[in-house]
C-alpha positions in Angstrom: -21.6 -66.5 -33.4 -18.5 -67.2 -35.5 -18.5 -65.8 -39.0 -16.0 -68.3 -40.3 -15.8 -71.9 -39.0 -12.3 -73.1 -38.4 -11.0 -76.0 -40.4 -7.7 -77.8 -40.7 -5.4 -76.1 -43.1 -5.4 -77.6 -46.6 -2.0 -78.3 -48.1 -2.4 -76.0 -51.1 -4.7 -73.4 -52.7 -4.7 -70.9 -49.8 -6.9 -67.9 -50.7 -5.0 -64.6 -50.4 -7.2 -63.0 -47.8 -7.5 -66.0 -45.4 -6.5 -65.4 -41.8 -4.0 -68.0 -40.6 -3.3 -69.4 -37.1 0.3 -70.4 -37.4 2.7 -72.0 -34.9 5.5 -69.5 -34.5 8.0 -72.2 -33.6 7.5 -74.3 -36.8 5.7 -72.0 -39.2 3.0 -74.6 -39.5 -0.5 -73.2 -40.4 -3.0 -75.3 -38.4 -6.2 -73.2 -38.8 -7.5 -70.9 -41.4 -10.4 -68.5 -41.3 -11.9 -66.8 -44.4 -11.5 -63.1 -43.9 -14.9 -61.3 -43.5 -16.1 -58.7 -46.0 -17.2 -55.3 -44.8 -20.8 -56.5 -45.3 -20.0 -59.5 -43.0 -18.8 -57.2 -40.3 -21.9 -54.9 -40.6 -24.1 -58.0 -40.4 -22.3 -59.1 -37.2 -22.9 -55.7 -35.6 -26.6 -55.8 -36.6 -27.0 -59.3 -35.2 -25.2 -58.3 -32.0 -27.6 -55.3 -31.7 -30.6 -57.5 -32.1 -29.3 -59.8 -29.3 -28.3 -56.9 -27.1 -31.8 -55.8 -26.4 -32.7 -59.0 -24.5 -29.3 -59.2 -22.9 -29.5 -55.6 -21.6 -33.0 -56.4 -20.1 -31.5 -59.4 -18.3 -30.9 -58.5 -14.6 -27.3 -57.7 -13.9 -27.2 -60.5 -11.3 -28.0 -63.1 -14.0 -25.4 -61.6 -16.3 -22.8 -61.9 -13.5 -23.7 -65.6 -13.1 -22.7 -66.1 -16.7 -19.3 -64.8 -15.9 -19.2 -67.1 -12.8 -20.0 -70.1 -15.0 -17.5 -69.0 -17.5 -14.9 -69.2 -14.8 -15.8 -72.7 -13.9 -15.7 -73.8 -17.6 -12.3 -72.1 -18.0 -10.9 -74.0 -15.0 -12.1 -77.3 -16.5 -10.6 -76.5 -20.0 -7.6 -74.6 -18.8 -5.0 -76.8 -20.4 -6.8 -76.8 -23.7 -6.9 -73.0 -23.7 -3.3 -72.7 -22.7 -2.2 -75.1 -25.4 -4.1 -73.1 -28.1 -2.5 -69.9 -26.9 0.9 -71.5 -26.8 0.5 -72.9 -30.3 -0.7 -69.6 -31.8 1.5 -67.2 -29.8 4.6 -69.3 -29.0 4.8 -68.8 -25.3 5.3 -71.9 -23.0 2.1 -73.6 -21.9 2.9 -72.9 -18.2 3.3 -69.2 -19.0 0.0 -69.3 -20.8 -1.6 -70.8 -17.8 -0.1 -68.1 -15.5 -0.5 -65.0 -17.6 -3.5 -65.8 -19.7 -5.8 -68.3 -18.1 -5.2 -67.2 -14.5 -5.6 -63.5 -15.3 -8.8 -64.2 -17.2 -10.2 -66.1 -14.3 -9.5 -63.2 -12.0 -11.3 -60.9 -14.4 -14.4 -63.1 -14.5 -14.5 -63.4 -10.7 -13.9 -59.7 -10.1 -16.5 -58.4 -12.5 -19.1 -61.0 -11.5 -18.8 -59.7 -7.9 -18.4 -56.0 -8.7 -21.1 -55.5 -11.4 -24.3 -56.1 -9.4 -23.2 -53.6 -6.7 -21.6 -51.0 -8.8 -24.2 -50.9 -11.6 -27.1 -50.6 -9.3 -28.8 -47.2 -9.4 -27.1 -44.7 -7.1 -28.9 -42.0 -5.1 -27.0 -38.7 -5.3 -26.3 -37.3 -1.8 -28.1 -34.1 -0.8 -25.1 -31.9 -0.7 -26.3 -29.0 -2.9 -29.5 -27.0 -3.1 -30.5 -28.8 -6.3 -30.4 -32.2 -4.5 -32.2 -30.8 -1.5 -35.0 -29.7 -3.8 -34.9 -32.8 -6.0 -34.6 -36.5 -5.8 -31.6 -37.5 -8.0 -30.8 -41.0 -9.1 -28.0 -42.1 -11.3 -28.6 -45.1 -13.5 -26.0 -47.0 -15.6 -26.9 -48.2 -19.0 -24.9 -50.1 -21.6 -23.7 -48.3 -24.6 -25.2 -51.0 -26.9 -22.7 -52.9 -29.1 -19.0 -52.7 -28.2 -16.3 -53.3 -30.7 -13.2 -55.0 -29.3 -10.0 -55.2 -31.3 -7.6 -57.4 -29.4 -3.8 -58.1 -30.0 -1.7 -61.2 -30.5 0.7 -60.9 -27.6 -1.7 -61.9 -24.9 -4.6 -63.0 -27.1 -6.8 -64.7 -24.6 -6.2 -62.5 -21.5 -6.5 -59.1 -23.2 -9.6 -60.1 -25.2 -11.2 -61.4 -22.0 -10.2 -58.2 -20.1 -12.2 -56.1 -22.6 -15.1 -58.5 -23.4 -16.1 -59.6 -19.9 -16.8 -56.2 -18.4 -18.6 -55.1 -21.6 -20.8 -58.1 -21.4 -21.7 -57.9 -17.7 -22.5 -54.3 -18.2 -25.2 -55.3 -20.7 -23.5 -54.7 -24.0 -23.3 -57.0 -26.9 -19.7 -57.4 -28.2 -18.2 -57.9 -31.6 -14.7 -59.2 -31.1 -12.0 -58.9 -33.8 -9.0 -60.9 -32.6 -5.6 -60.4 -34.1 -5.1 -62.1 -37.5 -2.1 -63.8 -35.9 -4.1 -65.4 -33.1 -7.7 -65.8 -34.2 -8.3 -69.1 -32.4 -7.7 -67.6 -29.0 -10.7 -65.3 -29.7 -12.8 -68.2 -31.0 -12.2 -70.3 -27.9 -13.1 -67.4 -25.6 -16.5 -67.1 -27.4 -16.9 -70.9 -27.2 -16.4 -71.0 -23.4 -18.8 -68.1 -22.9 -21.4 -69.9 -25.0 -20.9 -73.0 -22.9 -21.4 -70.8 -19.8 -24.8 -69.8 -21.0 -24.2 -66.5 -22.8 -27.2 -66.1 -25.1 -26.7 -66.7 -28.8 -25.7 -63.6 -30.8 -24.5 -61.5 -27.8 -20.9 -62.1 -28.6 -19.8 -62.2 -32.3 -16.3 -63.1 -33.4 -15.0 -61.9 -36.7 -11.5 -63.3 -37.4 -9.8 -60.9 -39.8 -7.0 -58.6 -40.6 -6.6 -54.8 -40.2 -9.3 -54.2 -42.9 -11.8 -56.1 -40.7 -10.8 -53.9 -37.7 -11.3 -50.7 -39.7 -14.7 -52.0 -40.9 -15.7 -52.8 -37.4 -15.1 -49.2 -36.2 -17.3 -47.9 -38.9 -20.0 -50.6 -38.8 -22.3 -48.9 -36.3 -20.8 -50.0 -32.9 -21.4 -47.7 -30.0 -18.0 -48.0 -28.4 -14.5 -49.3 -29.3 -11.8 -50.9 -27.2 -8.5 -51.2 -29.0 -5.1 -52.6 -28.0 -2.3 -52.3 -30.4 0.2 -50.0 -32.0 0.4 -46.2 -31.7 -0.1 -45.6 -35.4 -3.2 -47.8 -35.6 -4.5 -46.4 -32.3 -4.4 -42.8 -33.7 -6.4 -43.9 -36.7 -9.0 -45.7 -34.5 -9.2 -42.5 -32.3 -9.7 -40.3 -35.4 -12.4 -42.6 -36.7 -14.2 -42.7 -33.4 -14.0 -39.0 -33.1 -15.6 -38.5 -36.5 -18.4 -40.8 -35.4 -18.7 -39.3 -31.9 -18.4 -42.7 -30.2 -16.2 -43.3 -27.1 -13.1 -45.4 -27.3 -10.3 -46.7 -25.0 -6.9 -47.3 -26.4 -4.0 -49.2 -24.9 -1.0 -48.5 -27.2 2.7 -49.0 -27.1 5.2 -48.6 -24.3 8.9 -48.0 -23.8 8.7 -48.8 -20.1 11.7 -47.7 -18.0 13.0 -49.5 -14.9 15.2 -47.6 -12.4 17.6 -49.6 -10.2 18.7 -47.5 -7.2 21.9 -48.0 -5.2 20.1 -49.5 -2.2 18.2 -52.2 -4.3 18.4 -55.9 -3.8 20.4 -56.5 -7.0 19.8 -60.2 -7.3 16.0 -59.7 -6.9 16.1 -56.8 -9.4 18.0 -58.9 -11.9 15.6 -61.9 -11.5 12.5 -59.6 -11.8 13.7 -57.6 -14.8 14.9 -60.7 -16.6 11.5 -62.3 -16.3 9.7 -59.0 -17.0 11.7 -58.3 -20.2 12.1 -61.8 -21.6 8.8 -63.6 -20.8 6.5 -63.9 -23.8 9.7 -63.5 -25.9 9.8 -59.9 -24.8 6.6 -59.1 -26.6 4.8 -57.4 -23.8 3.6 -53.8 -23.8 4.3 -53.3 -20.1 7.7 -55.0 -20.2 10.7 -53.1 -18.9 12.4 -51.9 -22.1 15.0 -49.5 -20.7 16.9 -50.0 -17.4 18.7 -47.1 -15.7 21.1 -48.1 -12.9 22.9 -45.9 -10.4 26.6 -45.9 -11.1 27.6 -47.3 -7.7 25.9 -50.6 -8.4 25.9 -50.7 -12.2 28.6 -53.3 -12.6 27.2 -55.6 -9.9 23.7 -55.4 -11.3 24.8 -56.0 -14.8 26.8 -59.1 -13.7 23.7 -60.4 -11.9 21.5 -59.8 -14.9 24.0 -61.5 -17.2 23.9 -64.6 -15.0 20.1 -64.7 -15.1 20.1 -64.3 -18.9 22.8 -66.9 -19.4 20.6 -69.5 -17.6 17.5 -69.0 -19.7 16.2 -71.9 -21.9 15.1 -70.8 -25.4 13.0 -73.1 -27.6 9.5 -74.1 -28.7 6.8 -73.3 -26.2 5.5 -76.8 -26.4 8.7 -78.3 -25.0 8.8 -78.8 -21.3 11.3 -76.5 -19.6 11.3 -73.8 -22.3 11.3 -70.3 -20.7 11.5 -68.1 -23.8 9.7 -69.1 -26.9 9.8 -67.9 -30.5 8.7 -64.5 -31.6 5.3 -64.3 -33.3 6.4 -63.8 -36.9 9.6 -63.5 -38.9 8.8 -59.8 -39.6 8.9 -59.1 -35.8 12.4 -60.8 -35.6 13.6 -58.7 -38.5 12.4 -55.4 -36.9 14.0 -56.3 -33.6 17.3 -57.3 -35.3 17.4 -53.9 -37.1 17.2 -52.1 -33.7 19.9 -54.4 -32.3 22.2 -53.9 -35.3 21.7 -50.1 -35.0 22.8 -50.2 -31.4 25.9 -52.4 -32.0 27.0 -50.4 -35.0 26.8 -47.2 -32.9 29.0 -48.8 -30.1 26.7 -50.8 -27.8 28.3 -53.8 -26.0 26.6 -57.2 -25.8 27.1 -58.2 -22.1 24.8 -61.2 -22.1 23.0 -63.5 -24.6 21.0 -66.6 -23.9 22.1 -69.7 -25.8 19.9 -70.4 -28.8 22.0 -72.9 -30.7 20.2 -74.8 -33.5 17.1 -72.5 -33.4 15.9 -70.8 -36.5 16.9 -67.1 -36.8 13.6 -66.5 -38.6 11.7 -67.5 -35.5 13.9 -66.8 -32.5 15.9 -63.8 -31.2 18.0 -64.9 -28.2 17.5 -62.8 -25.0 20.2 -60.1 -25.1 21.4 -57.4 -22.8 23.3 -54.3 -24.1 25.4 -51.7 -22.3 27.2 -48.6 -23.5 23.9 -47.5 -24.9 23.4 -43.9 -25.9 20.3 -41.8 -26.5 20.6 -41.7 -30.3 20.3 -45.5 -30.5 16.9 -46.8 -31.6 16.6 -49.1 -28.7 16.2 -46.1 -26.3 13.8 -43.9 -28.3 11.7 -46.6 -30.0 9.6 -49.4 -28.6 11.5 -52.6 -28.7 9.1 -55.5 -29.0 11.2 -58.5 -28.3 13.9 -60.0 -26.0 16.4 -57.1 -26.2 17.2 -55.0 -23.1 19.5 -51.9 -22.9 21.0 -51.0 -19.6 22.2 -47.5 -18.9 24.5 -46.2 -16.2 23.3 -43.0 -14.5 24.8 -40.7 -11.9 21.9 -40.6 -9.5 18.2 -41.0 -9.2 17.5 -37.5 -10.6 19.2 -38.4 -13.8 17.4 -41.8 -13.9 14.0 -40.0 -13.5 14.9 -37.4 -16.2 15.9 -40.1 -18.7 13.0 -42.4 -17.8 10.6 -39.5 -18.6 12.3 -38.5 -21.8 10.0 -40.6 -23.9 6.8 -40.2 -25.9 5.4 -43.2 -24.2 4.0 -43.5 -20.6 2.5 -47.0 -20.1 4.3 -48.5 -17.2 7.5 -48.3 -15.1 9.2 -49.9 -12.2 11.5 -48.8 -9.4 13.8 -51.1 -7.5 14.9 -49.9 -4.0 15.6 -51.4 -0.6 13.7 -48.5 0.9 9.9 -48.6 0.2 9.4 -44.9 0.9 12.2 -44.0 -1.5 10.8 -46.3 -4.1 7.4 -44.6 -3.8 8.9 -41.2 -3.9 10.7 -42.0 -7.2 7.6 -43.6 -8.5 5.6 -40.4 -7.9 7.9 -38.5 -10.3 7.5 -40.9 -13.2 5.2 -40.2 -16.1 3.5 -43.5 -16.5 0.0 -45.0 -16.1 1.2 -47.6 -13.6 4.4 -48.0 -11.5 5.6 -51.0 -9.6 8.1 -50.9 -6.8 10.3 -54.0 -6.5 8.2 -55.8 -9.1 7.5 -55.5 -12.8 4.7 -56.0 -15.3 2.4 -57.2 -12.6 -0.1 -54.3 -12.6 -1.3 -55.3 -16.1 -2.6 -58.6 -14.7 -4.4 -57.2 -11.7 -8.2 -57.3 -12.2 -9.2 -54.8 -9.5 -7.1 -51.7 -10.4 -7.2 -49.4 -13.5 -4.7 -50.1 -16.2 -3.7 -47.8 -19.0 -1.1 -45.2 -20.2 -0.4 -41.5 -20.6 1.1 -39.6 -23.5 1.4 -41.7 -26.6 0.6 -44.9 -24.7 -3.1 -44.4 -25.0 -6.2 -43.1 -23.3 -9.0 -44.5 -21.1 -8.6 -47.4 -18.7 -9.3 -51.1 -18.6 -9.6 -53.3 -15.6 -10.9 -52.3 -12.1 -14.0 -50.4 -11.4 -13.0 -47.7 -13.9 -12.8 -50.3 -16.6 -16.3 -51.4 -15.9 -17.6 -47.9 -15.8 -16.2 -47.2 -19.3 -18.6 -49.8 -20.5 -21.7 -47.9 -19.4 -23.3 -44.5 -19.9 -24.6 -42.8 -16.8 -28.2 -41.5 -16.9 -29.4 -39.0 -14.3 -33.1 -39.2 -13.4 -34.5 -36.2 -11.4 -37.9 -36.0 -9.6 -39.4 -33.5 -7.2 -39.1 -33.8 -3.4 -42.1 -31.4 -3.0 -45.1 -30.9 -5.3 -45.2 -27.4 -6.6 -47.2 -25.6 -9.3 -43.9 -24.1 -10.6 -40.3 -24.0 -9.7 -38.5 -21.1 -8.0 -36.4 -20.5 -11.1 -39.2 -20.7 -13.7 -40.7 -17.6 -15.5 -42.9 -15.0 -13.9 -39.9 -13.5 -12.3 -41.8 -10.5 -10.9 -40.8 -8.3 -8.0 -40.0 -11.2 -5.6 -37.7 -13.1 -7.9 -34.5 -11.4 -6.8 -35.4 -12.1 -3.2 -36.2 -15.7 -4.0 -32.9 -16.2 -5.8 -31.0 -14.5 -2.9 -32.7 -16.9 -0.5 -31.4 -19.9 -2.5 -27.9 -18.5 -2.5 -27.9 -17.6 1.3 -29.5 -20.9 2.3 -26.6 -22.8 0.8 -23.7 -20.3 1.0 -24.5 -17.7 3.6 -21.7 -16.5 5.8 -23.4 -17.4 9.1 -25.6 -20.1 10.5 -28.3 -17.6 11.3 -28.3 -16.2 7.7 -28.5 -19.7 6.3 -31.4 -20.6 8.7 -33.5 -17.5 7.9 -33.1 -18.0 4.2 -34.0 -21.7 4.5 -37.2 -21.0 6.4 -38.2 -18.5 3.7 -37.6 -21.2 1.0 -39.7 -23.7 3.0 -42.5 -21.2 3.2 -42.3 -20.7 -0.6 -42.4 -24.5 -1.2 -45.4 -25.0 1.0 -47.3 -22.3 -0.9 -46.3 -24.1 -4.2 -43.7 -21.5 -5.2 
């Protein structure tokens, strides 16, 4: 269900609270959606709850087949989806195919295969006295209605990464896509409907921050939020007040460490792509690079060559590698961080050509050196194509500076020695670390993704991401019929001996002690305790 049908943008008379889908390259508004009221959001949650009852009763195998069909539909409509993402977000169409469509396809395939096996009831192993006496089964039940608030930087992929596991687990979902990229959420719902998802199970409410706040308080049973630290704190506080679970993927100031034995050309290519793809608007992008002194000059020269070759322009133009930023306000915020660094003595060592492009829409990929800790680019999250590079004496200094941040989302280590790379990675305070690669972990469907410290809590993706979408229920039945249990009332004179028998049967110091105690317990069980 879509609360607001999209329509071509009228030339005049725009209501103040409409949500716009705007091309970042041109500023053209090509879709508008009336913002939902709080009552609209509540009704969407109520409708989702009504539909969820039948969806939860649907066998998990059938729910998984909806995801499989979604994958086939997405393959057929891949260019349409990539073009919508490019037009709303600004990234090149090819990049949208690789980082949005392909990743969403992997999510669908992975969860379709994982869910029937992992969500099946599990029999607890008989490793304790309680499970020797009882049959214990763990069942996994959906929370009910999941609220998903997704961002604009990867509007299709990140929405799919939260929506698909929630659906296959038996939840209904109310999706609030970013007000900057509403159509990416709408097309996701359209593809799932085409794949056979029952009507009402997925509701889409295009809206701004007010709609997101309304969604958290509208009776959902769980919230998944991706966005800023400040908003994430408010979401967490609201969920805590309501005693509902939430998962939060928040900001990152991800460090990269280039060691003196690294392949410098590879490191320069990887970090150039990791930092400047999606116009630098990636939570897990490398945002601070620490380079050992012995290779600093050579690495910086290699990175400058890579940046100088980048093609900046509209995402719709063939050959563009770095597109516009999402809004002029984001450019302004990034330019303030850049100006602060330059005024404090930072040096521009590389800048991609961006002649003739609007300064309101574009910030050319830029590399800075002579960067010091008091500069904003090192202690704030820089969300755009700006990369500071810092000279360090050795790996210990690099690790210390990398960890000197409130954030802990992702990191990367570059070394010609895999064992050394893993050793350094183990000392970094981050939810994910890549060795000789960058950003990639966020796109892997089969491993948990998330941050530590101010970068969030909970995990998406992987088995853990699926299990965050369910609540375990333990069902206990007797292994032996008995009129009463050993631990019930009527303690009497034998109660101490009975309790001792339980303790010694499981934890006695010798095999003989455990055997004698077990035989006594079996006798009690045969007599009905």
